[in-house]
C-alpha positions as CSV (number, residue, x, y, z in Angstrom):
1,M,188.0,98.5,136.5
2,V,191.1,96.1,136.1
3,H,189.4,93.4,138.1
4,A,186.4,93.6,135.9
5,I,188.3,93.4,132.8
6,K,190.3,90.3,134.2
7,E,187.2,88.7,135.2
8,C,185.5,89.3,131.7
9,T,188.8,87.7,129.9
10,T,188.6,84.7,132.3
11,R,184.9,84.4,131.4
12,R,185.7,84.3,127.5
13,K,188.6,81.9,128.1
14,F,186.1,79.5,129.9
15,C,183.6,79.9,127.2
16,K,186.0,79.1,124.6
17,R,187.2,76.0,126.5
18,L,183.6,74.7,126.9
19,A,183.1,75.1,123.4
20,G,186.0,73.3,122.3
21,V,185.2,70.5,124.6
22,A,181.6,70.3,123.3
23,L,182.9,70.5,119.8
24,T,185.2,67.7,120.4
25,G,182.6,65.6,122.1
26,A,180.3,66.2,118.7
27,L,183.2,65.0,116.5
28,V,184.0,61.9,118.7
29,D,180.1,61.0,118.4
30,L,180.2,61.5,114.7
31,E,183.2,59.2,114.6
32,T,181.7,56.5,116.7
33,M,178.6,56.8,114.5
34,A,180.7,56.1,111.3
35,V,182.1,52.9,112.6
36,P,179.8,50.4,111.0
37,N,180.4,47.4,113.8
38,P,183.0,46.6,116.2
39,K,185.4,43.9,114.8
40,P,184.5,40.4,115.5
41,E,186.5,38.3,117.8
42,G,187.7,36.3,115.0
43,E,189.1,39.3,113.4
44,A,190.6,40.6,116.6
45,S,192.4,37.5,117.5
46,G,193.8,37.3,113.8
47,N,192.4,33.8,113.1
48,K,190.5,35.3,110.1
49,E,187.1,33.7,110.6
50,H,185.5,36.9,109.4
51,L,186.7,35.9,105.7
52,A,184.0,32.7,105.9
53,A,181.0,34.6,104.5
54,A,177.3,34.1,105.2
55,C,177.0,32.4,102.0
56,G,180.0,30.0,102.2
57,T,182.4,32.0,99.9
58,Y,186.0,32.6,101.0
59,C,186.5,36.4,101.0
60,G,190.2,35.9,101.0
61,A,190.0,35.1,97.4
62,C,187.6,38.1,96.6
63,P,189.3,40.7,94.2
64,A,187.6,43.3,96.4
65,Y,189.5,42.1,99.4
66,L,192.8,41.4,97.8
67,A,192.7,45.0,96.3
68,K,192.7,46.4,99.9
69,H,194.3,43.5,102.1
70,G,196.8,42.0,99.5
71,E,200.2,41.1,101.2
72,D,202.3,43.2,98.8
73,A,201.5,46.9,98.1
74,Q,202.9,46.7,94.5
75,I,200.7,43.7,93.9
76,R,197.8,45.7,95.4
77,M,198.1,48.6,93.0
78,K,198.8,46.1,90.1
79,R,195.6,44.3,90.9
80,Q,193.5,47.7,91.1
81,K,195.1,48.8,87.9
82,I,194.1,45.5,86.1
83,S,190.6,45.5,87.4
84,S,189.8,49.2,86.1
85,S,191.3,48.5,82.7
86,V,189.3,47.4,79.6
87,P,187.5,44.6,80.5
88,A,188.2,41.2,78.9
89,K,184.9,39.5,77.3
90,A,182.8,37.6,79.7
91,Q,182.8,33.8,79.2
92,E,180.4,31.3,80.5
93,G,180.6,31.1,84.2
94,I,183.5,33.6,84.4
95,P,182.6,37.5,84.8
96,P,184.6,40.2,82.7
97,S,187.8,41.3,84.2
98,N,186.6,44.6,85.6
99,W,183.3,43.3,87.3
100,M,184.9,44.5,90.7
101,A,186.7,47.5,89.4
102,G,187.1,50.2,92.3
103,L,185.7,47.9,95.0
104,L,187.2,47.6,98.3
105,C,186.1,45.3,101.0
106,D,187.0,44.0,104.6
107,G,185.3,40.8,104.2
108,C,181.7,39.8,104.9
109,L,181.6,39.2,108.5
110,S,184.7,41.9,109.3
111,G,182.4,44.5,110.7
112,G,184.3,46.8,108.5
113,A,183.8,48.4,105.1
114,L,181.8,46.3,102.9
115,A,181.3,46.5,98.9
116,A,178.0,47.6,98.0
117,H,176.6,44.3,96.9
118,C,177.7,42.8,100.1
119,Q,176.0,45.5,102.2
120,R,172.7,44.7,100.7
121,C,173.2,40.9,100.3
122,N,169.8,39.5,101.7
123,I,171.8,36.3,102.6
124,R,174.2,38.2,104.8
125,L,171.1,39.9,106.4
126,C,169.1,36.9,106.9
127,A,171.9,34.8,108.6
128,L,173.1,37.9,110.6
129,E,169.4,37.9,112.1
130,K,168.7,34.2,112.4
131,Q,172.1,32.3,112.8
132,N,174.2,32.5,116.0
133,N,177.4,32.6,113.8
134,A,175.9,34.8,111.3
135,R,176.4,32.0,108.5
136,C,174.1,29.8,106.6
137,S,176.1,26.8,107.5
138,D,173.8,25.5,110.2
139,C,170.5,26.8,108.7
140,E,167.5,24.3,108.6
141,E,166.3,25.9,105.5
142,L,169.4,25.4,103.5
143,P,169.6,25.6,100.7
144,C,166.8,28.5,100.5
145,Y,165.8,30.5,97.7
146,R,168.2,33.3,98.6
147,I,171.3,31.3,98.1
148,T,170.2,29.2,95.2
149,N,169.3,32.4,93.2
150,L,172.6,33.8,93.8
151,I,174.2,30.6,92.8
152,N,172.2,30.8,89.5
153,M,172.9,34.7,88.7
154,G,175.4,34.5,86.2
155,R,176.3,31.0,86.9
156,Y,179.6,32.0,87.8
157,L,182.2,29.5,89.1
158,H,183.0,30.5,92.3
159,R,179.3,30.5,93.5
160,K,179.1,26.7,92.7
161,E,181.3,26.2,95.6
162,Y,178.8,27.9,98.1
163,L,176.9,24.9,99.3
164,P,179.9,22.6,99.5
165,N,181.6,25.0,101.2
166,L,178.9,25.7,103.9
167,E,179.0,21.9,104.4
168,K,182.4,21.9,105.0
169,I,182.3,24.7,107.3
170,S,179.6,22.9,109.4
171,G,181.9,19.7,109.4
172,M,185.6,21.1,109.9
173,G,184.6,24.4,111.9
174,V,184.9,27.7,110.5
175,R,188.7,28.3,112.0
176,E,190.1,25.1,110.2
177,W,188.0,25.9,107.3
178,V,189.4,29.3,106.8
179,R,192.9,27.8,107.3
180,Y,192.4,25.1,104.2
181,E,191.1,27.9,102.0
182,E,193.6,30.4,102.7
183,A,196.5,27.7,101.5
184,R,194.2,26.5,98.8
185,W,194.0,29.9,97.2
186,R,197.8,30.6,97.5
187,C,200.2,30.7,94.3
188,P,201.6,27.1,94.3
189,R,205.1,28.7,93.6
190,C,205.6,32.1,95.7
191,G,202.8,31.7,98.1
192,L,200.9,35.0,97.3
193,P,197.1,34.9,97.7
194,M,195.1,34.5,94.4
195,S,191.7,35.6,93.4
196,W,188.7,33.3,92.1
197,Y,189.4,34.0,88.5
198,D,193.2,34.6,88.4
199,A,194.4,32.4,85.7
200,E,198.0,32.9,87.1
201,C,199.9,34.6,89.9
202,I,199.7,38.3,89.7
203,G,203.2,38.2,91.1
204,C,205.3,35.3,89.5
205,G,203.1,34.3,86.8
206,E,202.7,30.7,88.0
207,P,199.4,28.9,86.8
208,R,196.6,28.6,89.2
209,S,196.8,25.6,91.4
210,E,194.9,22.4,90.7
211,R,193.4,22.7,94.0
212,V,191.1,25.3,93.0
213,F,188.4,25.1,90.2
214,S,189.5,25.0,86.7
215,L,188.8,28.1,84.3
216,K,189.0,26.1,81.2
217,Q,185.8,25.7,79.2
218,D,184.3,22.0,78.9
219,G,184.6,20.5,75.4
């Protein structure tokens, strides 16, 4: 009788362990499915090539990227607060101040989390399917209707750089271009990264660099 009870108890323990292993395996599978893509070689090696977007924009100056990956925690919080506040009125070529409110992004080709508009971007999806480097820089169809339509949508100033940027990426190589853009989009005084539409450094208040496009209206 005692032997039978011990055997029954042992079987119960075995079944519980087996169920635990099965549950752990299921959770691992779910976690693996939740990861969008493995990180590309450029991000893993730290050269930031993933910040050179398919369309030619520099993701390192995107408000959604800086809100998640800014170099200073207090600055990140300040940027998120500004983007979610009452929007300043949109100007010609300049979006309202809250145009990316609440968005956090790891960069176009990061393989990580993307802002919704980047996830469904037909430029990114086309380049991912057709181009070896997942960018439009070497595409024979450039400029295609996809990229010209986006440039004309809102006529935002940063989109006017798409085609010149793609030409530079093709000529300079993506790694060198990313280094160039990273330096270009830093505050000339304190060196903090700046976004496309920062009129001044969010850290020290220094006016934006003359190396980036002007926010002043013509005339």
